[in-house]
C-alpha positions in Angstrom: 19.1 32.6 4.3 19.1 31.6 0.7 16.2 29.7 -0.9 18.3 26.5 -1.1 19.5 26.9 2.5 16.0 27.5 3.7 14.7 24.5 1.8 17.5 22.3 3.2 16.6 23.4 6.8 13.0 22.6 6.3 13.7 19.2 4.8 16.0 18.3 7.6 13.4 19.4 10.2 10.9 16.9 8.6 13.4 14.0 8.2 16.2 12.8 10.3 19.3 14.4 8.8 21.4 11.4 9.9 19.6 9.2 7.5 18.7 11.8 4.8 21.5 13.8 3.2 19.4 16.3 1.3 22.1 18.7 0.0 23.1 16.9 -3.2 19.5 16.2 -4.1 18.4 19.8 -3.6 20.5 21.0 -6.5 17.9 19.3 -8.8 14.9 20.9 -7.1 14.2 23.3 -9.9 14.0 20.4 -12.4 10.9 19.0 -10.8 7.2 19.8 -11.1 5.7 21.0 -7.8 2.1 20.2 -8.7 0.5 16.8 -8.7 -1.5 16.8 -11.9 -3.3 13.5 -11.9 -6.7 13.2 -10.2 -6.3 10.9 -7.2 -9.0 9.1 -5.2 -10.6 11.2 -2.4 -10.0 14.5 -4.3 -13.4 15.8 -3.4 -12.7 15.5 0.4 -11.1 18.1 2.6 -7.6 17.4 3.8 -8.9 16.9 7.3 -11.4 14.2 6.2 -9.3 12.5 3.5 -7.9 9.0 4.3 -4.2 9.2 5.0 -3.1 7.1 2.0 -4.9 9.4 -0.4 -3.4 12.4 1.3 0.0 10.9 0.6 -1.0 10.2 -3.0 -2.2 13.8 -3.5 1.2 15.0 -2.4 3.0 12.8 -5.0 3.8 9.7 -3.0 3.4 6.7 -5.4 4.2 3.8 -3.1 1.5 3.4 -0.4 2.2 -0.2 0.7 3.4 -0.8 4.3 6.5 -2.8 3.3 7.4 -0.6 0.4 8.3 -1.6 -3.1 10.9 -4.1 -1.8 8.2 -6.3 -0.2 5.9 -5.9 -3.2 8.7 -7.1 -5.5 9.3 -10.0 -3.2 5.6 -10.8 -3.3 5.6 -10.7 -7.1 8.7 -12.9 -7.4 7.2 -15.5 -5.1 3.9 -15.5 -7.1 5.9 -16.5 -10.2 3.3 -15.2 -12.6 3.8 -16.7 -16.1 2.0 -16.4 -19.4 -0.5 -19.1 -18.5 -1.8 -17.3 -15.4 -5.1 -15.5 -15.1 -4.6 -12.8 -12.6 -7.0 -10.8 -10.4 -5.9 -7.9 -8.3 -8.0 -6.4 -5.5 -8.0 -2.6 -5.1 -5.0 -1.8 -7.4 -4.9 1.9 -6.2 -2.4 3.8 -8.3 -1.5 0.7 -10.3 2.2 0.3 -9.5 1.8 -3.4 -8.7 -0.5 -3.8 -11.7 2.4 -2.7 -13.9 4.7 -5.3 -12.4 2.2 -8.0 -13.0 1.5 -6.9 -16.6 5.3 -7.0 -17.4 5.0 -10.7 -16.8 2.5 -11.0 -19.6 -0.2 -13.2 -17.9 -2.9 -14.8 -20.0 -5.4 -12.3 -18.5 -5.4 -9.5 -15.9 -8.5 -8.2 -14.1 -8.4 -5.3 -11.6 -11.3 -5.0 -9.1 -11.6 -1.4 -7.9 -14.6 0.4 -6.3 -13.1 3.9 -6.5 -13.7 5.5 -9.9 -10.6 7.7 -9.7 -8.4 4.8 -8.9 -10.1 2.7 -11.6 -9.4 5.5 -14.2 -5.7 5.5 -13.2 -5.2 1.7 -13.4 -7.2 1.5 -16.7 -4.5 3.7 -18.4 -2.1 0.7 -18.1 -4.5 -1.8 -19.6 -3.8 -2.0 -23.4 -4.9 -5.6 -24.4 -8.4 -7.1 -24.8 -7.5 -9.6 -22.0 -6.8 -6.8 -19.5 -9.7 -5.0 -17.8 -10.7 -3.1 -14.7 -14.2 -3.9 -13.2 -16.1 -1.8 -10.7 -16.7 -3.8 -7.5 -15.6 -4.5 -4.0 -13.1 -7.2 -3.0 -15.8 -9.2 -1.0 -18.2 -9.1 -3.9 -16.4 -8.9 -7.2 -19.2 -10.1 -9.4 -16.7 -12.3 -11.3 -17.4 -16.0 -12.0 -16.0 -18.6 -9.7 -12.6 -20.4 -10.4 -11.5 -17.9 -13.1 -8.1 -17.1 -11.7 -4.8 -18.9 -11.0 -3.5 -15.8 -9.1 -5.3 -13.3 -6.8 -3.5 -10.7 -4.8 -4.3 -7.5 -2.8 -2.1 -5.1 -0.8 -2.8 -2.8 2.1 -6.5 -3.4 2.2 -7.3 -6.2 4.6 -5.7 -4.3 7.4 -8.4 -1.6 7.1 -11.3 -4.1 7.3 -13.3 -5.5 10.2 -12.8 -9.2 11.2 -15.9 -10.2 9.3 -15.0 -8.3 6.2 -11.5 -9.7 6.3 -13.0 -13.2 6.2 -15.4 -12.3 3.4 -12.6 -10.9 1.2 -10.4 -14.0 1.8 -13.4 -16.2 0.9 -14.0 -14.3 -2.3 -10.3 -14.8 -3.2 -10.7 -18.5 -2.7 -13.9 -18.6 -4.7 -12.2 -16.9 -7.6 -9.2 -19.3 -7.6 -8.9 -22.6 -9.3 -7.6 -25.4 -7.1 -3.9 -24.9 -6.4 -4.2 -21.2 -7.2 -2.1 -18.7 -5.3 -3.4 -15.8 -3.2 -1.0 -13.1 -2.0 -1.4 -10.4 0.6 0.9 -7.5 1.7 -0.4 -6.0 4.9 0.5 -4.4 8.2 1.2 -6.7 11.1 1.6 -6.6 14.9 4.9 -7.7 16.5 6.1 -8.1 20.0 5.3 -10.4 22.9 4.2 -7.5 25.1 1.1 -6.8 23.1 -2.0 -7.6 25.1 -5.6 -6.9 23.9 -5.6 -3.5 25.5 -2.3 -2.5 23.8 -3.6 -3.8 20.5 -6.8 -1.7 20.8 -4.8 1.4 21.8 -2.5 1.0 18.7 -5.4 0.4 16.4 -7.3 3.5 17.7 -4.2 5.7 17.4 -3.6 4.6 13.8 -7.3 5.0 12.9 -7.3 8.5 14.4 -4.4 9.8 12.2 -5.2 7.8 9.0 -9.0 8.5 9.2 -9.9 4.9 8.3 -10.3 1.9 10.5 -6.9 0.2 11.0 -7.0 -3.3 12.4 -3.7 -5.1 11.9 -3.2 -8.7 13.0 -0.2 -10.5 14.2 1.6 -12.9 11.7 0.1 -15.9 13.5 -3.4 -14.3 13.3 -3.0 -13.7 9.6 -1.9 -17.3 9.1 -4.9 -18.5 11.1 -7.2 -16.5 9.0 -5.9 -17.9 5.8 -5.9 -21.5 7.1 -9.5 -21.2 8.4 -10.7 -20.1 5.0 -9.1 -23.0 3.1 -5.6 -21.8 2.3 -2.1 -23.1 3.1 0.5 -20.5 3.8 3.6 -21.4 1.7 5.7 -18.2 1.8 6.0 -15.5 4.5 8.3 -12.5 4.6 8.4 -9.3 6.7 9.7 -5.8 6.4 9.8 -2.7 8.8 6.8 -0.4 8.6 8.9 2.6 7.5 6.4 4.2 5.2 7.5 7.8 6.0 11.1 7.3 7.0 13.7 9.0 4.7 15.5 5.8 3.7 12.2 4.2 2.6 11.1 7.3 0.8 14.3 7.4 -1.2 14.1 3.7 -1.9 10.5 3.8 -3.0 10.3 7.2 -4.7 13.8 8.0 -5.8 15.6 11.3 -5.2 13.3 13.4 -7.5 10.1 11.7 -6.2 11.2 12.2 -2.6 12.0 15.9 -3.1 8.7 16.4 -5.0 6.8 14.8 -2.1 8.6 16.7 0.6 8.3 20.0 -1.3 4.5 19.5 -1.6 4.3 18.7 2.1 6.1 21.8 3.0 3.9 24.0 0.8 0.6 22.8 2.4 0.2 23.4 6.1 -2.9 21.1 6.5 -1.2 18.3 4.7 2.0 18.8 6.6 0.2 18.5 9.9 -1.5 15.3 8.8 1.8 13.8 7.5 3.8 14.7 10.6 1.0 13.3 12.9 1.0 10.0 11.0 4.8 9.8 11.2 4.7 10.6 14.9 2.3 7.7 15.5 4.2 5.3 13.3 7.4 6.1 15.2 5.6 5.8 18.6 4.5 2.2 17.8 7.5 1.2 15.6 8.5 -1.6 17.9 5.1 -3.2 17.5 4.4 -2.6 13.8 5.8 -4.2 10.7 4.7 -5.3 7.2 4.1 -8.9 6.2 3.7 -10.6 2.8 2.2 -14.1 2.4 1.7 -16.4 -0.5 -1.2 -18.8 0.2 -2.3 -21.8 -1.9 -5.9 -22.9 -2.2 -6.4 -26.3 -0.8 
């Protein structure tokens, strides 16, 4: 079997060939770099202990949000950031959403990131004196109160306990001026058949494969959390939780990015086992998992 034929067989064993026609894209495989050169968060950890989202990043996946770039773009459009806005982003990660915000030329942009490697990555995008990245956690940013008109965070509340969720939302409200907008993009639970036992089973299964606590809420529970902490939910949108599905990979990463990611997965057995285990769990619970975006206004 030729190199290209072997690669195609391996690709189609990882992804559903009905959704992912890999043959045309494989012709460009030699044009790509096979090695991820940037230092990503969690680099000092072994593959078995590294949180799932940083495993994906180490393998070249750029978009780590549950609803993909489509839901992130919808969030940014609904936030309507303009030149008069002062923006704070919680946990920017690899900085893709930061770049979208910066393209809107806000009056100021502040990233709050506790991971030094992630902070170093996002800092490379900050070119103006009004743009900065500070070291801190989303529940205790160290920033003065009422300094922002826009605060947002993605794929972070889901991984927190109930109390930490409340603390982070409270911090967002403290930072915002009255009438300011707070946006979230998180995992959510769907389905009328989910009782408490089923929710616990789902959370434990996700936590086991991702290696961080995963505690998603239903849309109504996310709304209740926001309202209890002094926000009014103005916009809500959902998307499938298809983080590792071929169509989402191609949409988020492009052809070259998808092939680079899959090639890196195939070259590393430990990583491949982690990725396939995550995808198996995502698929097992796909009828009860989705992504949600909300725009909330400080009352």
